[in-house]
C-alpha positions as CSV (number, residue, x, y, z in Angstrom):
1,M,-6.3,-1.1,-43.1
2,T,-3.3,-3.1,-44.4
3,A,-5.3,-6.4,-44.2
4,R,-8.1,-4.8,-46.2
5,K,-5.8,-3.6,-49.0
6,T,-4.1,-7.1,-49.2
7,A,-7.6,-8.7,-49.4
8,W,-8.5,-6.5,-52.3
9,T,-5.2,-7.3,-54.1
10,T,-5.6,-11.0,-53.7
11,G,-9.2,-10.8,-54.8
12,A,-8.2,-9.0,-57.9
13,L,-5.5,-11.6,-58.6
14,V,-8.1,-14.4,-58.3
15,S,-10.4,-12.6,-60.7
16,L,-7.5,-12.1,-63.2
17,C,-6.5,-15.7,-63.1
18,V,-10.1,-16.8,-63.8
19,V,-10.3,-14.4,-66.7
20,V,-7.0,-15.7,-68.2
21,L,-8.2,-19.4,-67.9
22,L,-11.6,-18.6,-69.5
23,A,-9.9,-16.6,-72.3
24,D,-7.5,-19.4,-73.1
25,Y,-10.2,-21.9,-73.5
26,A,-12.4,-19.6,-75.5
27,I,-9.6,-18.5,-77.9
28,A,-8.0,-21.9,-78.4
29,G,-9.7,-23.8,-81.2
30,P,-9.7,-27.4,-82.4
31,K,-7.2,-26.6,-85.1
32,S,-4.6,-25.4,-82.7
33,T,-1.2,-26.8,-83.3
34,T,0.3,-29.2,-80.9
35,A,3.0,-26.7,-79.8
36,A,0.3,-24.1,-79.1
37,R,-1.7,-26.5,-77.1
38,L,1.3,-27.5,-75.0
39,A,2.2,-23.8,-74.4
40,R,-1.4,-23.1,-73.4
41,K,-1.4,-26.1,-71.1
42,R,1.7,-25.0,-69.3
43,R,0.4,-21.4,-69.0
44,D,-2.9,-22.7,-67.7
45,S,-1.1,-24.9,-65.1
46,V,0.8,-21.9,-63.8
47,V,-2.2,-19.7,-63.7
48,A,-4.2,-22.5,-61.9
49,W,-1.6,-22.7,-59.1
50,V,-1.5,-18.9,-58.8
51,L,-5.3,-19.0,-58.6
52,I,-5.2,-21.6,-55.8
53,A,-2.6,-19.7,-53.8
54,A,-4.4,-16.4,-54.2
55,A,-7.7,-17.9,-53.2
56,A,-6.1,-19.5,-50.1
57,A,-4.7,-16.1,-49.1
58,F,-7.9,-14.2,-49.9
59,L,-10.3,-16.1,-47.6
60,P,-8.6,-15.3,-44.3
61,L,-7.6,-11.8,-45.3
62,A,-11.2,-11.1,-46.2
63,G,-12.3,-12.2,-42.8
64,Q,-9.7,-9.9,-41.1
65,A,-10.7,-7.0,-43.4
66,Q,-14.3,-7.4,-42.4
67,G,-13.2,-6.8,-38.8
68,R,-14.6,-8.0,-35.5
69,P,-15.9,-5.5,-32.9
70,R,-13.4,-4.9,-30.2
71,V,-14.7,-5.1,-26.7
72,P,-13.1,-2.2,-24.8
73,K,-11.2,-3.3,-21.7
74,P,-12.8,-2.0,-18.5
75,P,-10.6,0.7,-16.9
76,T,-8.4,-0.6,-14.2
77,P,-9.9,0.6,-10.9
78,R,-7.6,2.9,-9.0
79,S,-7.5,2.4,-5.3
80,S,-8.4,5.6,-3.6
81,P,-5.6,6.9,-1.4
82,R,-6.2,6.4,2.2
83,P,-6.8,9.6,4.1
84,R,-4.0,10.9,6.2
85,P,-4.6,12.4,9.6
86,A,-5.5,16.1,9.4
87,P,-2.6,18.4,10.3
88,R,-2.8,19.4,13.9
89,T,-1.0,21.9,16.0
90,Q,2.0,20.2,17.5
91,H,1.6,19.6,21.2
92,P,3.8,22.3,22.8
93,E,6.7,20.8,24.6
94,P,7.3,21.9,28.2
95,A,9.8,24.7,28.6
96,A,13.4,23.8,29.1
97,T,13.9,21.5,32.0
98,S,13.8,23.6,35.1
99,S,16.0,22.6,38.1
100,T,13.6,24.6,40.3
101,F,10.8,22.2,39.6
102,V,13.0,19.2,40.5
103,E,14.1,20.9,43.7
104,D,10.5,21.6,44.6
105,I,9.3,18.0,44.2
106,V,12.3,16.7,46.1
107,A,11.5,19.0,49.0
108,Q,7.9,17.9,48.9
109,I,8.4,14.1,48.4
110,G,11.8,13.4,49.9
111,R,15.4,12.5,49.1
112,G,15.6,8.8,50.1
113,K,15.6,5.8,47.7
114,E,12.1,5.0,48.7
115,A,10.9,8.2,47.0
116,A,12.3,7.2,43.6
117,I,9.0,6.1,42.0
118,P,6.9,9.0,43.3
119,L,9.6,11.5,42.1
120,L,9.7,9.9,38.7
121,Q,5.9,10.0,38.5
122,A,5.9,13.7,39.3
123,I,8.6,14.4,36.7
124,Q,6.7,12.5,34.0
125,S,3.4,14.1,34.9
126,H,5.0,17.5,34.5
127,Y,7.0,16.9,31.3
128,R,5.0,14.0,29.9
129,Y,8.3,12.0,29.8
130,L,11.6,11.8,31.8
131,P,14.1,14.3,30.5
132,D,17.7,13.4,31.0
133,E,18.5,16.8,32.4
134,A,15.8,16.5,35.1
135,L,17.0,13.0,36.0
136,R,20.6,14.2,36.4
137,R,19.4,17.0,38.7
138,L,17.4,14.4,40.6
139,C,20.4,12.3,41.2
140,E,22.4,15.3,42.4
141,L,19.7,16.2,45.0
142,T,18.8,12.7,46.3
143,D,20.3,9.4,47.3
144,I,19.0,7.8,44.1
145,T,21.7,6.6,41.7
146,P,21.5,6.8,37.8
147,A,21.5,3.0,37.7
148,E,18.5,2.8,40.0
149,I,16.6,5.4,37.9
150,T,17.5,3.4,34.7
151,G,16.3,0.2,36.3
152,I,13.0,1.7,37.5
153,S,12.2,3.6,34.3
154,S,12.9,0.6,32.1
155,F,11.0,-1.8,34.3
156,Y,7.7,0.1,34.5
157,A,6.2,0.6,31.0
158,R,4.4,3.8,32.2
159,F,7.7,5.7,32.2
160,R,8.9,7.3,29.0
161,R,12.5,8.4,28.2
162,S,11.5,10.2,25.0
163,P,8.8,12.9,24.3
164,A,5.3,11.6,23.7
165,G,2.9,12.8,21.0
166,E,-0.1,14.9,21.5
167,H,-2.4,11.9,21.5
168,V,-1.5,8.5,23.0
169,V,-2.9,5.4,21.2
170,R,-2.8,2.2,23.2
171,V,-3.4,-1.0,21.2
172,C,-4.3,-4.0,23.3
173,H,-2.2,-7.1,22.7
174,G,-3.8,-9.3,25.3
175,T,-4.6,-12.9,24.4
176,A,-8.1,-12.2,23.0
177,C,-6.9,-9.2,21.0
178,H,-3.8,-11.0,19.8
179,V,-5.8,-13.9,18.5
180,A,-8.3,-11.4,16.8
181,G,-5.5,-9.6,14.9
182,A,-4.0,-7.0,17.2
183,R,-0.6,-7.3,15.4
184,Q,-2.1,-6.5,12.0
185,I,-3.9,-3.5,13.5
186,T,-0.7,-2.2,15.1
187,E,1.2,-2.5,11.8
188,E,-1.5,-0.8,9.8
189,L,-1.5,2.2,12.3
190,R,2.2,2.5,12.1
191,R,2.0,2.6,8.3
192,Y,-0.9,5.1,8.5
193,L,0.8,7.4,10.9
194,A,4.2,7.0,9.2
195,I,6.0,6.1,12.4
196,P,9.6,5.3,11.7
197,E,11.0,1.8,12.4
198,G,12.1,1.4,16.0
199,A,10.1,4.5,17.1
200,D,6.6,4.8,18.7
201,T,5.8,8.4,17.8
202,D,5.2,10.0,14.4
203,P,7.6,12.7,13.2
204,A,5.2,15.5,13.9
205,R,4.7,14.2,17.5
206,Q,0.9,14.1,17.0
207,F,0.5,10.4,17.9
208,T,2.3,8.0,20.2
209,L,1.5,4.3,19.5
210,D,1.9,1.9,22.5
211,E,1.3,-1.8,22.7
212,V,-0.1,-2.8,26.1
213,A,-0.6,-6.2,27.7
214,C,-4.3,-5.8,28.3
215,L,-6.9,-3.0,28.5
216,G,-9.6,-5.1,30.2
217,C,-12.1,-5.0,27.4
218,C,-11.8,-8.5,26.0
219,S,-15.4,-8.6,24.7
220,L,-14.4,-5.8,22.3
221,A,-11.3,-7.5,20.9
222,P,-9.4,-6.4,19.0
223,M,-9.5,-2.9,20.5
224,L,-7.5,0.2,21.2
225,M,-7.8,3.4,23.3
226,V,-7.1,6.9,22.1
227,D,-6.5,9.3,25.0
228,G,-8.6,6.9,27.1
229,Q,-11.4,6.6,24.7
230,P,-12.0,2.9,23.7
231,A,-12.8,1.6,20.2
232,G,-13.4,-2.1,19.6
233,K,-14.3,-4.8,17.1
234,L,-11.6,-3.3,14.8
235,T,-10.0,-4.5,11.6
236,P,-6.9,-3.1,9.9
237,A,-9.2,-1.3,7.6
238,T,-11.3,0.4,10.3
239,A,-8.5,1.1,12.8
240,S,-7.5,4.4,11.1
241,Q,-11.2,5.4,11.0
242,A,-11.5,4.8,14.7
243,L,-8.3,6.9,15.2
244,R,-9.7,9.8,13.3
245,A,-13.1,9.6,15.1
246,S,-11.5,9.7,18.5
247,V,-9.5,12.9,17.9
């Protein structure tokens, strides 16, 4: 709107200058005195410069006042939020560690050091991990030392020292899966499940994410298993879909 008003103003000024020049030449006669002719010449010179300046300003302003159609910018596409896993009932943790259970398996399996692995397997099968209280009771009842339990439980990846989630997700990191992008899939699942740094289970204990050396399905690389159910030929974008489909 401002450009249009300015264009109209400069246009009117151009018209006024033209009228003044024409009027001067029409009114002035051959009998004009020399002083009058000189005054008219000076006035016409000033008016002419004003006319040139006004015309120079009028042309671009007239073009702006005419206006060009503005092409609306396409709306910026908003990335749809990735779906989160549906809330699930938290897997009930076993009741408080019972010394009776530990005593029963010791009586069945034995007290010697050779029984260490079968005893730990029985405890993990019952609690789904190795509770510290159960391990302390195990050391009290057998010849197995805490150092031996620590060594065995840390050497075998099957043993867990912290509670597991309701569903166990195992991502294969064998050679074929590693080359095909297993690391990117694991990182995407950690982000999708909101698993804290340094942990392997989400805060609600719905999912536990494990990296395993090989799942024996190289033709499906990269692949994972959810509670023993395989899903292969994955990408970071489809890994979370396979997770939802499996549970």
